[in-house]
N, C-alpha and C positions, 0 to 999 in steps of 0.2 A: 582757799585751801585750808582744811582743817588743821589746827595746830595742837600739839600735845605738850603740856607742861610736865616735864619729866620728874623734877624734884624741887623741893622748896627747903632752903636752909634758913632757919630763923634764930636770931639771938635776942636775948632780952637784957636790956640795960635798965637796971632799977633806979640808978641815980637820977636819970632824966625821965624815968617812967615812959620809955619809948620802946617800941618793937621794931626791929630791923630784920627784913627778910630778903633773900636773893632767889630769884625765879629764873630758871633755865628753860628755854623754849626749843623743842626739837621738831623737825619736819617728819614726813612720812617715811623717810629713809632712815631715820634715827640720828641724823646729823644735827649738830648744834646750830640753831639758827639765830637766836637772840638771847641776851641776858638782861634782866630787869632787877632793879633794887627797890624794895618797898620800905619806906620809912615814914612813920607818922601818917599813915593812910595816903601817902603820895608815892607814885610810881616813877622811877627814873630809869631811863635805858642806859645801859652801860656802853659808853662810846668805844670801848676797846674789845668788844665782843667779836673778835675776828677769828674764832676757832672753826667756824663752819666752812665746809667746802664751797658754799655759795655765800660768802659773807655779806652782811648788810653794809652798804656804803650809801652815804647820802649824796649820791651822784646820779645824774640822769642815765648814764650808761649802765650802771649796775641795776637800777630800778627797771630799765627797759628790758634788760636781759632776763631778769627775774620774772617780770611780767609775761614775757614771751614763753618762758618755760612752764609757767603755771597755766597759760592759755592753751598751748598746743601739745603739751606732753602730759601723760597720765600722772596722777598724784603719786609722788614717791619715786618717779623715774630717776635712775634706771633700776633701782632695786626691786620695783614692783612688776617688772616685765622680764621675760627671758631674753637671752642674747640673740641678736639678729632682728629685734623688733624694728619695724619700719622699712626694712630693705628686703629684696628678694633673695639675697645671698648674705648670710651672716658674716662672710669674710669680706664683703664689700665695704668700701670706705667712702666717705664724703668726697674725697679727692677723685676717685673713680667715677662717682656720679657726676661731678662737675665736668670732668673730661668728656664723659659720654654726651653731656648736654652740649658741650662746645663742638664736638665732632658732628652731632646732628645739625647743629646750627650752621656749621661751615658747609656741610654737605648740601643743605637746603639753599644757602646763599649762592654757592657755586652752580648748583642746578638752575636757579633762577637766571643767573647771568648767562649761562651757556644756552639755555633754551630760548630766552628772549633774543640773544644774538642769532641763533641758528634758525629759529622758526617764527620770530616776531612778525615778519612781513606777510606770513601766510595765515595768520590768525583771522584776519578779516575776510579774505577770499574763501577760506575753508572754515567759516564760523560754526557750521553745524557739526563738522567732525570734531573740532577741538572742544566744543561745548560738551559733547558726550564723552570725549577723552578725559576731560577734567574729572568727571564723576568716576570714571574707571580708575584713574590715578589715586583719587581720594579713597575709594573703597579698597584698592590694593594696599594702600598704607594702613588701613584699619586691620586688614588680615595679617600683615607683617607684625604689627604691634601685638596682636593676640598670639601669634606664633613665637615671638621672640623669647618669652620665658623658658620655653622647651628646648631652645637651641643651645649648643655649646657656646662657650663664652666668646670665642672669636667670631663665630658666625652671628651671635647675638648682637654684637656691636655692629657688624656690617648690615644686619637686617634693619636695626633702628636708624642707621645712617641712610640706607635706601629708603626707608619709610619717610624720613624728613625730606629727602630729595623729591619723592613722589608728591608730597603735599606741597612743596614749593612749586613744582611743575603744574600741579593742579591750580594753584593760584594764578600762575601766568596764563594758562589755557582758559581758565574760567573768566578771568578779568578781561582778557583781549577779546574773546568770543562774545562775552556779555555786552561789551561796549559796541561791538559791531552790530549785534542783534538789536540793541537799544536804538541805534541810529536808523535801522531798517523799520522798526515798529513805529517810531515817532514820526509819522508822515506829516504832522503839523509843526514839527520842530520842538515839541515838548519833551525833550530828552530828560531834563531835570526832574520834572514831575513824574515821568515814567519810572525813573530810577528810584525816586523816593517811594512811590506806591509799590514797587517791586520789593524794596526793603521791608516795607510793612507786611507784605505777603510772606516773605521769608521768616519774619519774626513770628507770625501766627503759625506757620508750619513748624518752626522750631519749638514753640510752646506745646503744640499738639504732640509732637514727637517726644518731648520730655514726659508728657502725661502717659502716653502709650508705653514708653520705656519703663516708667514706674510700675505700671500694671504688669508688664511682662516680667520684671525682676522678681515679683512675688512667686511666679510659677517656674522660674528657671533656677534649679538648685544643683544641677550636675554639669559635668564638663560636656557630655554629649548634647544635653538640652541647650547649653550655652552656644555651642557651634552650630547646632541646627537653627536656633533663633537668629544668630548672626548672619549665616548664609542665606536664610530665607529672607531676612530684611534687606540684605544687600541685593539679592536677586529682584525683589520688588522695586527697590530704588532704581536700579539700572534699567529695569523693564519699563517703568513709568517714564523715566527720562528719555529712553529710546523712542517711545511713542510720542513724547512731546517734541523731540527734535524732528522726527519724521513729519510732524504736522506743520512745521515751519516752511513757508513758501517764500523763497527769496527771489528778488527781481533783478539781481545782477548776474551776469554771465561769467562764472568762473570756468575753469577748464572742463570740468565734468559736465556742467550744464550746457556749455557751448557744444560739446561733443553730442549730447542728446538732442539739443534744439537743431543743430545743423544736420545731424543724421536723419531726423524725422523730416525736416524741411526738404532734404535731398530726395527723400523717398516720395513725399507727397507733392512737392513742387508748387503748391499753391498757397500755403500759409505756414507761418512759423508757429510752432506750438506755444501755448501760453505757459506762464510760470507754474500754474497748477498742473498742467499735463506733464511738464518736465519733472516736477517734484515726484510724480508717481514712479518714474524710472530711476530717480536719483539714489545713489548708494551713500550711506553715511560715511563708511570708511572706504576710500578709493585711492588708488595710486594716482597722484596728481599728474604724472607725466604720461598716463596711459591713454591711448587712442582706442576706443571701443566702438563696436557697432551698438547702437542704442537699444535695440530690442533683444538681441541674443546675448549681448555682453562679451562677444568674442573680441580678441585683440585684432587690430588692423595693421597691415603693412609689414608683416613678417616676411623676410626674404633672406636667402643665403648668397645672393648675387653680390658681387662687389660693385661699388659705385663706378659707373663708367664715364665720369666727368670730373673735372678738377674744381678746385675751390674758385679759381678765376672764372671758370664758366658759370658757376653759380652766382658770383657777384655780378657778372655781366647780365645774367638773366633778370636779376632784380634790381638793376641800376636805376630804374625809375620808381622804385618803391622805398618806403621808409624802413624796410626790413629786408633781410636776406635769409636764405634758407640753405642749409647743408645736410647731407645724408651720410650716415655712417652705417654700412651694411653689417649684418650679423643677425643673430636670433636672440632677442628681437632686434629689429631695425630701429635705429635711433635717428631722429630728425632734430637738428639744432637750429634755433631761431636767434638771429642777431638783429638788434635794432639800431637804427641810425639816430643821431641826436635830433630831438624834436618830435619823436614819435608820440602820437596821442593815444588815449585808451582805445579808440576805434581802429587805429593802426595796428595795435597789438592784438586786438581781436581778429582783425583781418589776417594777420600773420599765423595765428593759431588755426583759423579755418583753412588757410592755404595748406598747412601741414596735414589737416584732416582730408582735404581733397587729394593731396598727394598719396595718402595711405589708401584711400578708396581706389584711386587710379592704379596704384601698384598691384592691388588685388585683381582688378580688371585686366591688367596687362601680364598676367601670369604666363600666357603663351609666348611672351617675348616679342610681340610684333613691333613694339617701340623701344628705343634705347632709353636708358634711365634719364639721360638729359632731356630727351623729348618728353618723358613723363613729367618731369619737374617743370618744363616750360608749359606743358599743357595744363598742369595744375595751377600755375600762375595765371594763365589766360582765363581759365574758368572762374577762378576766385575773383579776378578783376571785373569780369562780366556780371557775376551774380551778387557781389557784395553790396552794392548800393540798394538793390532790391531787398536783399535780406535785411539790411539795417532798417529800411522803411517799414517792412512788415513786422520786424521784431519790436519796434517802438509802438506800433499799433497793437501788438499782442500784450503789451504791458511791461516790456523789458527796459531797464534803465542802463543804457550804454555809456553814460558819462562817467561811470565809476570803473576804474581799471581793476578787474578781479582776475585777470589772466596771469599777470606776473606775480609770483609768490616768493621772490627773493630779490636781493639788490642786484641791479644790473648796471652795466657800464656801456653807454652808448658808443657806437663805433663810427669812425670817419673813414671813408674809402676814397682814395685818390687814384685816378686812372692816368696812365702814361702811354705814349705811343712807342714805336720801336726804337726811336732815337733818344728816348728818355725825357721827352717834353711832356708836361702835365697837360692832359686834355680836358679833364673836368673832375669835380669832387662830388 
């Protein structure tokens, strides 16, 4: 920092033939910084020069503060700048800025905890959906950050907190889905190397993005141009990631892929479609509980009839299975699956296919020739007969049935005990 010596006071002592001078040093603000005494060509710093607003102290704390001010603030700050320098609002204070940062951080951490608790178990089965959702959350946070300066104060805070929460959710979605996809791609078990090389690719892409951003900044000088460039780049980002996710072919049967594979198998009757064939019909964003017809995409099993059987009838129907099935009529119809203790991934897949078979049979029974309990029993018999063959053909087609991708939430296995009319236990 350039220093200005404001004045020099000199006195002459003829007896000792010496010249004594006092030098006062000021900074860019005009405030006294240091005092020096000159005597016999020697300079002495005045130890009591404490008149400055930023006094010189021979202490590490004062030296560090002075160094930070010189490094990060303009020379002569604050006299050399207008009021409000460095903030979006001249009335804003550092306390408000700290509180806003705290609110954003709290919102992000709470969003991380809630999302991981509520959707953590669904990240692996629905890896493709959550991988693209992570990019949507991240780009949405960018838009909120850009909009926030134009919003009123109370909405501004809410927008920034929402932005922080969306970035936190992006981290959970992206991390969980990326881990599941890494396991899928590493067919030789080289997950560590795959993640390391993926990080290298992201580094290169980040560097290219910085170079492109530097070039674009030279040509973006207005608000409309800024928003046009932002929205265009976000559209390209989401579009390319959508195509990338669509190109991923997973070999695990989650709910949607099971719907498609079983629906096509039920029509063809001779072979289970391969993962590549199923991926052509797969939706990125799908209601995980939906039962659809694979080619038309229409919902299955809608009915206005009330269930004509009790829960006990349903439990008796599936007493030899590791699962049970219950129906709640309405529009749409809801099918509940309950699993007994010890149910394997194939048992859970079988239960889901049983629900699909029930939905198909319900449509075929629109004339009402069978009671609803008879339809449920028929679906169970047909599922039991076709499931071993379906499993065999699915494995030949390239599906990995050892991984449970049907259950997307924490479940509590049930234990059913049967009693006779006199209250004695018959079986469990």
